[in-house]
C-alpha positions as CSV (number, residue, x, y, z in Angstrom):
1,M,-9.2,-29.7,-5.9
2,G,-6.6,-28.6,-3.4
3,S,-6.6,-28.9,0.4
4,L,-7.7,-27.0,3.5
5,G,-4.1,-25.9,3.7
6,D,-4.3,-24.4,0.3
7,V,-7.4,-22.4,1.4
8,L,-5.6,-21.1,4.5
9,T,-2.6,-20.0,2.4
10,L,-4.8,-18.3,-0.2
11,L,-6.7,-16.3,2.4
12,H,-3.5,-15.4,4.2
13,D,-1.8,-14.2,1.0
14,A,-4.8,-12.6,-0.8
15,A,-3.8,-9.0,0.1
16,E,-0.6,-9.4,-2.0
17,Q,-2.1,-11.6,-4.8
18,A,-5.6,-10.2,-5.3
19,R,-4.9,-6.5,-5.3
20,P,-5.1,-4.3,-7.3
21,A,-8.4,-5.4,-9.0
22,R,-11.7,-4.2,-10.5
23,L,-14.9,-6.0,-9.7
24,T,-18.7,-5.9,-9.7
25,L,-20.6,-7.4,-6.9
26,V,-24.2,-8.0,-5.8
27,E,-25.1,-7.8,-2.1
28,W,-28.4,-9.3,-0.9
29,S,-29.9,-9.3,2.6
30,H,-33.0,-10.6,4.3
31,G,-33.8,-8.1,7.0
32,S,-35.7,-10.1,9.6
33,R,-33.4,-13.1,9.3
34,A,-30.3,-10.9,9.5
35,Q,-31.7,-9.3,12.7
36,A,-32.4,-12.7,14.2
37,A,-28.9,-13.9,13.4
38,F,-27.3,-10.8,14.9
39,Q,-29.4,-11.1,18.0
40,R,-28.3,-14.7,18.4
41,F,-24.6,-13.5,18.0
42,M,-25.0,-10.9,20.7
43,T,-26.7,-13.3,23.1
44,R,-24.0,-15.8,22.5
45,H,-21.1,-13.5,23.1
46,L,-22.3,-11.1,25.8
47,S,-22.4,-12.3,29.4
48,P,-25.8,-13.0,30.8
49,T,-25.4,-10.1,33.4
50,A,-24.5,-7.6,30.7
51,G,-27.7,-8.0,28.7
52,V,-28.0,-8.0,24.9
53,L,-27.4,-5.2,22.5
54,A,-30.7,-3.9,21.0
55,V,-31.2,-4.5,17.3
56,P,-33.7,-2.1,15.7
57,T,-36.6,-3.9,14.0
58,S,-37.7,-3.2,10.5
59,S,-40.5,-0.7,10.0
60,G,-43.6,-1.9,8.3
61,S,-42.9,0.0,5.1
62,A,-39.3,-1.4,4.7
63,P,-38.9,-4.3,2.3
64,D,-37.6,-7.5,4.0
65,E,-35.3,-8.2,1.1
66,T,-32.8,-5.7,-0.3
67,T,-30.3,-6.0,-3.2
68,S,-27.6,-3.6,-4.3
69,T,-25.0,-3.7,-7.0
70,T,-21.6,-2.1,-6.7
71,S,-18.5,-1.6,-9.0
72,L,-15.2,-1.4,-7.1
73,A,-11.8,-0.4,-8.5
74,F,-9.3,-1.1,-5.7
75,D,-5.6,-0.4,-5.4
76,G,-5.5,-0.4,-1.6
77,P,-7.3,0.8,1.5
78,T,-6.4,4.4,0.8
79,R,-6.9,4.3,-3.0
80,Y,-10.2,3.1,-4.4
81,R,-13.3,4.0,-6.3
82,E,-16.8,2.7,-5.6
83,D,-19.9,3.2,-7.9
84,G,-23.4,2.1,-7.6
85,A,-23.9,-0.1,-10.6
86,G,-26.8,-1.8,-12.5
87,A,-30.1,-0.8,-10.9
88,Q,-28.2,1.4,-8.5
89,A,-26.3,3.4,-11.2
90,G,-26.2,7.1,-10.3
91,V,-27.2,6.5,-6.7
92,R,-23.9,6.5,-4.8
93,Y,-20.3,7.2,-5.6
94,V,-17.0,7.5,-3.6
95,V,-13.4,8.1,-4.7
96,R,-10.5,8.1,-2.3
97,D,-6.8,8.8,-3.0
98,G,-4.8,9.0,0.1
99,D,-6.3,11.5,2.6
100,D,-8.3,13.2,-0.2
101,W,-11.7,12.0,-1.2
102,V,-15.1,12.8,-2.6
103,M,-18.4,11.1,-1.8
104,W,-21.9,11.5,-3.2
105,D,-25.3,9.9,-2.6
106,A,-28.5,10.6,-4.5
107,D,-30.4,11.0,-1.3
108,W,-27.9,12.8,0.9
109,G,-25.8,14.8,-1.6
110,A,-22.1,15.4,-1.7
111,T,-19.3,15.8,0.8
112,T,-15.5,15.9,0.3
113,S,-12.3,15.9,2.3
114,D,-12.3,19.7,2.1
115,S,-15.3,19.7,4.5
116,R,-13.2,18.2,7.2
117,E,-16.4,17.1,8.9
118,S,-15.3,13.4,9.1
119,G,-12.3,11.2,8.4
120,P,-11.6,9.5,5.1
121,P,-14.0,6.7,4.3
122,A,-13.0,3.1,4.1
123,S,-14.4,0.8,1.5
124,P,-16.9,-1.7,3.0
125,Y,-16.0,-4.2,0.3
126,A,-12.2,-4.1,0.7
127,F,-12.3,-7.4,2.7
128,L,-13.3,-9.3,-0.5
129,L,-9.7,-8.6,-1.7
130,D,-8.1,-9.2,1.7
131,P,-10.3,-11.9,3.4
132,S,-7.6,-12.8,5.9
133,G,-9.9,-11.9,8.8
134,I,-11.9,-15.0,7.9
135,L,-9.1,-17.0,9.4
136,G,-9.6,-15.7,12.9
137,A,-13.4,-15.5,12.8
138,F,-14.3,-19.0,11.5
139,R,-13.4,-22.6,11.6
140,L,-13.2,-23.8,8.0
141,E,-14.0,-27.0,6.1
142,L,-13.1,-27.6,2.5
143,A,-16.3,-28.7,0.6
144,G,-15.1,-29.1,-3.0
145,A,-14.5,-27.0,-6.1
146,T,-16.8,-24.5,-7.8
147,E,-16.7,-21.6,-10.2
148,V,-17.7,-17.9,-9.6
149,A,-17.5,-15.1,-12.2
150,G,-15.7,-17.3,-14.6
151,R,-13.0,-18.0,-12.0
152,P,-12.1,-21.4,-10.5
153,A,-12.8,-21.3,-6.8
154,L,-12.7,-23.5,-3.7
155,H,-16.0,-24.1,-1.9
156,V,-15.5,-23.7,1.8
157,R,-17.9,-24.0,4.8
158,A,-17.2,-21.6,7.6
159,F,-18.5,-22.0,11.2
160,E,-18.3,-19.1,13.7
161,R,-15.6,-19.6,16.4
162,P,-16.9,-19.5,19.9
163,E,-14.3,-17.0,21.0
164,L,-15.3,-13.4,20.3
165,E,-11.9,-11.8,20.6
166,G,-9.9,-11.3,17.5
167,T,-12.8,-11.9,15.1
168,G,-12.7,-8.4,13.6
169,A,-15.0,-6.9,11.0
170,A,-15.0,-10.0,8.7
171,L,-17.4,-11.8,11.0
172,L,-19.9,-8.9,11.0
173,R,-19.6,-8.4,7.2
174,V,-20.3,-12.0,6.1
175,G,-22.9,-12.9,8.7
176,A,-22.5,-12.8,12.5
177,G,-24.7,-15.4,14.2
178,A,-25.0,-17.7,11.2
179,D,-25.1,-21.5,11.6
180,V,-22.9,-21.8,8.6
181,V,-21.4,-19.5,5.9
182,E,-20.8,-20.9,2.4
183,L,-17.7,-19.3,0.9
184,A,-16.1,-19.4,-2.5
185,V,-12.4,-18.5,-2.5
186,D,-10.6,-17.7,-5.8
187,A,-8.3,-20.8,-6.4
188,E,-5.5,-18.6,-7.7
189,R,-5.6,-15.2,-6.0
190,G,-7.4,-15.9,-2.7
191,A,-10.1,-13.2,-3.2
192,L,-13.5,-13.9,-1.6
193,L,-15.8,-14.3,-4.6
194,R,-18.9,-15.4,-2.9
195,S,-20.3,-15.6,0.7
196,E,-23.8,-16.8,1.8
197,A,-24.8,-16.9,5.4
198,F,-27.5,-19.2,6.7
199,L,-29.7,-19.2,9.8
200,D,-31.8,-22.4,10.5
201,G,-31.3,-23.5,6.9
202,E,-32.4,-20.2,5.3
203,P,-30.1,-17.6,3.7
204,F,-30.0,-14.1,5.3
205,H,-27.0,-12.4,3.7
206,R,-25.0,-12.9,0.5
207,F,-22.2,-11.3,-1.5
208,E,-21.5,-12.5,-5.0
209,V,-18.8,-11.2,-7.4
210,T,-20.2,-11.2,-10.9
211,E,-17.2,-9.8,-12.7
212,I,-13.5,-9.4,-11.7
213,E,-10.2,-8.4,-13.3
214,F,-6.9,-8.4,-11.5
215,G,-4.2,-5.9,-12.3
216,P,-3.4,-2.1,-12.1
217,N,-6.2,0.4,-12.5
218,P,-5.8,3.4,-14.8
219,A,-4.8,6.6,-12.9
220,A,-7.8,8.4,-14.2
221,T,-10.0,6.0,-12.2
222,F,-9.1,7.9,-9.0
223,E,-9.6,11.4,-10.2
224,L,-11.3,13.3,-7.4
225,V,-14.3,14.6,-9.3
226,L,-18.0,14.3,-8.5
227,P,-20.3,12.7,-11.0
228,E,-22.1,15.0,-13.5
229,G,-24.9,16.9,-11.8
230,A,-23.7,16.2,-8.3
231,A,-22.0,19.5,-7.6
232,G,-23.5,22.7,-6.3
233,D,-25.2,22.8,-2.9
234,D,-25.6,19.0,-2.5
235,A,-23.4,19.2,0.7
236,T,-26.1,21.1,2.5
237,R,-28.4,18.1,2.2
238,W,-26.5,16.0,4.7
239,A,-28.4,15.9,8.0
240,R,-26.0,17.3,10.5
241,P,-27.1,18.1,14.1
242,E,-26.4,21.7,14.8
243,P,-25.2,22.7,18.3
244,L,-27.4,25.4,19.8
245,Q,-27.9,26.9,23.2
246,L,-31.0,25.7,25.1
247,H,-32.8,29.0,24.8
248,E,-32.2,29.0,21.0
249,L,-34.0,25.7,20.4
250,P,-37.6,26.8,20.7
251,A,-37.2,29.3,17.8
252,V,-36.1,26.6,15.3
253,A,-37.9,23.5,16.4
254,P,-41.3,22.8,14.7
255,F,-42.6,21.5,18.0
256,P,-42.6,22.8,21.6
257,V,-39.2,22.1,23.1
258,L,-39.2,20.8,26.7
259,A,-36.5,20.7,29.3
260,P,-36.4,19.8,33.0
261,E,-37.1,22.8,35.2
262,R,-34.8,21.3,37.9
263,V,-32.0,18.7,37.9
264,P,-30.1,17.1,40.8
265,D,-27.4,19.1,42.5
266,G,-24.2,19.3,40.4
267,W,-25.9,18.1,37.2
268,R,-25.5,20.3,34.1
269,L,-26.5,20.4,30.4
270,I,-23.5,19.3,28.4
271,T,-25.0,18.9,24.9
272,S,-27.9,20.6,23.1
273,L,-28.4,19.8,19.4
274,F,-31.0,20.4,16.7
275,T,-31.5,18.3,13.5
276,A,-33.6,20.0,10.9
277,G,-36.3,17.9,9.2
278,R,-36.6,17.4,5.5
279,E,-38.9,15.6,3.0
280,H,-36.3,13.9,0.8
281,P,-34.7,11.9,2.2
282,P,-37.3,11.8,5.0
283,V,-35.8,13.1,8.3
284,E,-37.8,14.0,11.3
285,A,-36.8,17.2,13.1
286,Q,-35.3,16.4,16.4
287,V,-33.9,18.0,19.5
288,F,-31.3,16.2,21.6
289,L,-30.3,17.2,25.2
290,G,-27.6,15.5,27.2
291,Y,-27.3,16.0,31.0
292,A,-24.4,14.7,33.2
293,S,-23.6,14.5,36.9
294,A,-20.8,16.5,38.3
295,D,-18.4,13.5,38.3
296,G,-19.5,12.3,34.9
297,A,-20.5,8.9,36.2
298,Y,-24.2,9.3,35.4
299,A,-25.9,10.8,32.3
300,V,-29.5,11.3,31.0
301,S,-30.2,11.6,27.3
302,I,-33.3,13.4,26.0
303,A,-34.5,13.1,22.4
304,E,-37.6,15.1,21.3
305,R,-39.7,15.0,18.2
306,A,-43.2,16.1,17.2
307,S,-46.0,13.9,18.6
308,G,-46.9,11.2,16.2
309,A,-43.3,10.7,15.0
310,P,-42.1,7.1,15.5
311,P,-39.7,6.4,18.4
312,T,-36.0,6.3,17.7
313,Q,-36.1,2.6,18.4
314,E,-39.0,0.1,18.4
315,R,-39.6,-1.1,22.0
316,D,-42.3,-2.7,24.1
317,W,-43.5,0.2,26.2
318,E,-45.0,-0.6,29.6
319,R,-47.3,2.1,31.2
320,D,-46.2,3.3,34.6
321,G,-48.4,6.0,36.1
322,D,-48.4,9.1,33.9
323,V,-45.3,8.0,31.9
324,E,-44.5,5.0,29.7
325,R,-41.5,3.1,30.8
326,A,-39.6,0.4,29.0
327,D,-36.8,-1.8,30.3
328,D,-36.7,-4.6,27.7
329,G,-33.4,-6.0,29.0
330,E,-31.7,-5.4,25.7
331,Y,-29.1,-2.8,26.7
332,V,-25.8,-3.2,28.3
333,N,-25.4,-1.7,31.8
334,P,-28.6,-2.1,31.7
335,R,-30.2,0.9,30.2
336,H,-33.7,2.2,30.9
337,H,-36.1,4.3,28.9
338,V,-39.0,6.6,29.5
339,R,-41.4,8.0,26.8
340,V,-43.8,10.9,27.4
341,E,-45.9,13.0,25.2
342,R,-46.9,16.5,26.2
343,G,-48.3,19.5,24.3
344,G,-47.4,18.1,20.9
345,T,-44.0,16.8,21.7
346,A,-42.8,13.2,22.1
347,V,-39.9,12.9,24.5
348,E,-37.7,9.8,25.0
349,L,-35.4,9.8,28.0
350,S,-32.7,7.2,28.5
351,G,-30.2,6.4,31.3
352,A,-29.0,3.9,33.8
353,D,-31.3,4.9,36.7
354,P,-35.0,4.4,36.1
355,G,-36.0,6.5,39.2
356,L,-33.8,9.4,38.0
357,L,-35.4,9.2,34.5
358,A,-38.9,9.4,36.1
359,D,-37.8,12.5,38.0
360,F,-36.5,14.1,34.8
361,A,-39.7,13.3,33.0
362,R,-41.9,14.8,35.7
363,A,-39.8,18.0,35.7
364,L,-40.2,18.6,32.0
365,A,-41.5,22.1,31.2
366,P,-41.3,24.5,28.2
367,A,-37.7,25.4,27.5
368,P,-36.6,28.9,28.2
369,T,-36.5,31.4,25.3
370,E,-34.1,33.9,26.9
371,P,-30.4,33.2,27.8
372,P,-29.7,32.5,31.4
373,R,-28.9,35.4,33.7
374,L,-25.3,35.6,34.7
């Protein structure tokens, strides 16, 4: 069956032993349990005075359980191909070869390294073939032998270490906040073949490799071509905020744009963005304004949408005079929020000073439609 020492050696050496490879994996997640686990993780590791990072809650229309299937051909972090497989075939696709890459999504369209709008993508599943990060994130216990995808494997129970430093991405990928994570480590190559995270005895996140082959991938695997039918103007479907001047926003936004008529001395508008709405995938049109103090120590963010649009995050709003104010204690610093609706526009303001936010909210008025006089 091997020993715990064998497990540690396998995980440590997997990057040399398990790559290159081709595999198919299924990822499953239970939304509300995963949120509860992550909230526990953040509460455990942030100091009581810092507060807890907010975790968006699922909308009523979102399924609580999601499953996706992916095929991965992996030579290394800068040379891989990832395809939606099974029920997700023809849904997503990415190929990277060095600094060059192409990426396509059935909802969002295509983008490539030629666009230079972002850096090269990293495979979210690369850690399965180099799970060495598990060593720093968890305390491990050998639990026996098992078999996954026709491969002999070692069954390992993993318990989150109390120290947050050095845990890296592995902890977040397999299940931050879990009581225990059940792992299956390939007994010959060290690849992570299965991971299932539990909270209060119930699973909330799982990876399982259903097929795997070790060895070189054909060179044609990494040709930088988009799947058939994915070319054309797909790139225009990515929702990219467009920087515009404040006076240009009222002409493009499908709702009245508001801005503070007055701001404290020395404050200035440093960011003004417009995101166009669309039906598929559904995106609400939004205006974003960012104001900062002269020394940069304080900032106020203003997000605007049409009235009736859902807030950018679910919060418990508490009415305070003619504005709705929320300070749910779930933001570092802490961070405060104000929401107002005026003339068909829902406005959410956020910043560190609740009094300042209230002043900004009271000063909201229709944004100018002419450039400022010099």
